[in-house]
C-alpha positions in Angstrom: 40.7 -48.2 -2.2 43.1 -46.1 -0.1 45.6 -43.6 -1.4 48.5 -46.0 -1.3 46.6 -48.5 -3.3 45.6 -46.0 -6.0 49.1 -44.7 -6.3 50.5 -47.9 -7.5 47.8 -48.6 -10.1 48.8 -48.1 -13.8 46.0 -47.7 -16.3 46.4 -48.3 -20.1 43.9 -46.4 -22.2 43.5 -47.8 -25.8 41.3 -45.4 -27.7 41.7 -43.6 -31.1 39.9 -40.4 -30.0 42.4 -37.8 -28.7 39.8 -36.0 -26.6 38.7 -39.2 -24.9 42.4 -40.1 -24.1 42.9 -36.6 -22.7 39.7 -36.8 -20.6 40.7 -40.2 -19.2 44.2 -39.1 -18.5 43.1 -36.1 -16.5 40.4 -38.0 -14.6 42.5 -41.0 -13.8 45.6 -39.1 -12.8 43.5 -36.9 -10.5 42.4 -40.2 -8.8 45.9 -41.5 -8.2 46.5 -43.6 -11.4 49.5 -43.5 -13.6 48.3 -43.4 -17.2 49.7 -44.6 -20.5 47.8 -44.6 -23.7 47.6 -45.9 -27.2 45.7 -44.8 -30.3 45.7 -48.2 -32.1 45.1 -51.8 -31.1 48.6 -52.9 -32.1 50.2 -50.1 -30.1 48.0 -51.1 -27.2 49.1 -54.7 -27.3 52.8 -53.5 -27.3 52.2 -51.2 -24.4 50.4 -53.9 -22.4 53.2 -56.3 -22.9 55.9 -53.7 -22.1 54.4 -51.9 -19.1 52.1 -54.6 -17.6 49.4 -52.2 -16.4 47.1 -53.0 -13.5 44.0 -52.3 -15.7 43.1 -51.5 -19.3 40.3 -49.3 -20.7 39.7 -50.5 -24.2 37.7 -48.9 -27.0 36.1 -51.3 -29.5 36.2 -49.0 -32.5 39.9 -48.9 -33.2 41.4 -47.9 -36.6 43.6 -51.0 -37.2 42.4 -54.0 -35.2 38.9 -54.9 -34.1 38.6 -54.2 -30.3 37.3 -57.8 -29.7 40.4 -59.1 -31.4 42.6 -57.0 -29.2 40.7 -58.3 -26.2 41.2 -61.9 -27.2 44.9 -61.3 -27.9 45.3 -59.8 -24.4 43.5 -62.7 -22.8 45.9 -65.2 -24.3 48.5 -64.2 -21.7 47.1 -61.8 -19.2 44.3 -61.6 -16.6 44.5 -57.9 -16.2 41.1 -56.2 -15.6 39.8 -54.9 -18.9 36.9 -52.4 -19.0 35.3 -51.8 -22.5 34.5 -48.2 -23.3 32.5 -47.9 -26.5 29.7 -46.1 -28.4 28.4 -49.5 -29.3 25.6 -50.3 -26.9 23.8 -53.3 -28.4 23.3 -56.2 -26.2 25.0 -58.6 -28.6 28.1 -56.4 -28.7 28.2 -56.3 -24.9 27.8 -60.1 -24.7 30.5 -60.6 -27.3 33.0 -58.5 -25.3 32.1 -60.1 -22.0 32.4 -63.6 -23.5 35.8 -62.7 -24.9 37.0 -61.8 -21.4 36.1 -58.2 -20.6 35.4 -57.5 -17.0 32.9 -54.7 -17.6 31.3 -52.6 -20.4 30.7 -48.8 -20.2 29.0 -47.0 -23.1 29.9 -43.5 -24.4 29.0 -40.9 -23.4 29.9 -41.8 -19.9 30.0 -40.3 -16.4 33.4 -40.2 -14.9 32.1 -41.1 -11.4 30.5 -44.2 -12.9 33.6 -45.2 -14.8 35.8 -44.8 -11.8 33.5 -47.0 -9.7 33.5 -49.7 -12.5 37.3 -49.6 -12.5 37.5 -50.0 -8.7 35.2 -53.0 -8.9 37.3 -54.5 -11.7 40.5 -54.1 -9.7 38.9 -55.7 -6.6 37.8 -58.7 -8.6 41.1 -59.1 -10.4 43.7 -61.7 -9.5 46.5 -60.5 -7.3 49.1 -61.1 -9.9 48.8 -61.1 -13.7 50.3 -64.1 -15.5 53.8 -63.4 -16.8 53.9 -63.0 -20.6 57.1 -65.1 -20.8 57.1 -68.7 -19.6 60.3 -70.7 -19.1 60.9 -74.3 -18.3 64.2 -76.0 -19.0 65.2 -75.1 -22.6 61.6 -74.1 -23.6 60.7 -70.4 -23.7 57.2 -69.3 -24.7 56.5 -65.6 -25.2 52.8 -65.5 -24.9 52.5 -61.8 -25.9 54.5 -62.2 -29.2 53.4 -65.9 -29.8 57.0 -66.8 -30.1 58.4 -70.2 -29.0 62.0 -71.2 -28.7 63.8 -74.4 -27.7 67.4 -74.1 -26.8 67.4 -70.6 -28.4 66.0 -71.8 -31.7 62.6 -70.6 -32.8 60.0 -73.3 -33.4 56.9 -72.9 -35.7 53.5 -74.3 -34.9 50.1 -74.6 -36.5 47.3 -72.6 -34.9 45.9 -75.7 -33.2 49.3 -76.8 -32.0 50.0 -73.4 -30.5 46.6 -73.1 -28.8 47.2 -76.5 -27.1 50.7 -75.5 -26.0 49.4 -72.1 -24.7 46.7 -73.9 -22.7 49.3 -76.3 -21.2 51.6 -73.3 -20.4 48.8 -71.3 -18.7 48.2 -74.3 -16.4 51.9 -75.5 -16.1 52.4 -78.1 -13.4 48.8 -79.1 -13.2 47.1 -82.2 -14.7 44.7 -81.2 -17.4 42.1 -83.8 -18.2 41.4 -85.1 -21.7 37.9 -83.6 -21.5 39.1 -80.1 -20.4 41.7 -80.0 -23.2 39.3 -81.2 -25.9 36.6 -78.8 -24.8 38.9 -75.8 -24.7 40.6 -76.4 -28.0 38.0 -78.1 -30.2 34.7 -77.2 -28.4 32.1 -79.1 -26.3 31.2 -81.5 -29.1 34.7 -82.9 -29.1 34.9 -84.0 -25.5 35.0 -87.7 -26.4 37.4 -87.4 -29.4 40.5 -88.3 -27.4 42.4 -89.3 -30.6 42.6 -85.5 -31.4 44.7 -85.1 -28.3 47.0 -88.0 -29.0 47.8 -86.7 -32.5 48.5 -83.1 -31.4 50.4 -84.0 -28.2 52.6 -86.2 -30.3 53.2 -83.3 -32.7 54.2 -81.0 -29.8 56.5 -83.6 -28.4 58.2 -84.0 -31.8 58.9 -80.2 -31.8 59.7 -79.7 -28.1 61.2 -82.9 -26.6 64.8 -84.0 -26.9 63.5 -87.6 -27.1 59.8 -87.6 -28.1 59.6 -91.3 -27.4 60.6 -90.7 -23.7 59.1 -87.2 -23.0 60.1 -85.3 -19.9 58.3 -82.1 -20.7 54.7 -83.0 -21.6 53.9 -86.0 -19.5 51.0 -88.4 -19.8 48.8 -89.0 -16.8 47.4 -92.4 -17.8 43.6 -92.4 -18.1 43.4 -88.7 -17.0 45.2 -86.3 -19.2 48.5 -84.4 -19.6 50.8 -82.2 -17.5 53.4 -79.7 -18.7 56.3 -80.0 -16.3 58.0 -77.0 -14.8 61.8 -77.4 -14.6 64.7 -75.1 -13.6 
């Protein structure tokens, strides 16, 4: 990574230990990063949505929210590289964090040279652009960070399953998602043949989002294949 690349990288540190936050700020700023920090999981989620950092260093032992929960919330709308920094070094803890979407896992105490190297690798492997936290198509606005959905300016409420299905369609807007993919992602691998689940929940989404649910123009059916969320001006 050259100097100009380092200069434009912003790092968010989410850790409740003041001394760790100070150490990371000094270390990262000395290596060209801009640093913002948060002492709680909730504040970290707010900072991530507001500042859109290029990478996140996340402690699992936070005072308000479980670190895995913070990780999962971030992964609902962002592909930003996330490196876990934790005193927890059990294999099952590491596996849980990686399965939830972490890019890497570093245990405390840590060497700064190793941490910097892990961050460089995570940045290289990251997508070029993070997904925008706010999705708009026509009169539909989905704020993925706040889990807020409005249609023509009016907020719409969803069950957890309805929202998870909408979020999946939003994250792949414009693409055809197969029945099997949607069923596996929302209900798990044992539900891949339960296509009636999808019919019921897509109908519910259309009732809440479409002007005329009987003639949908937002969530379209691809006969025999799946569904597509249309992107409109």
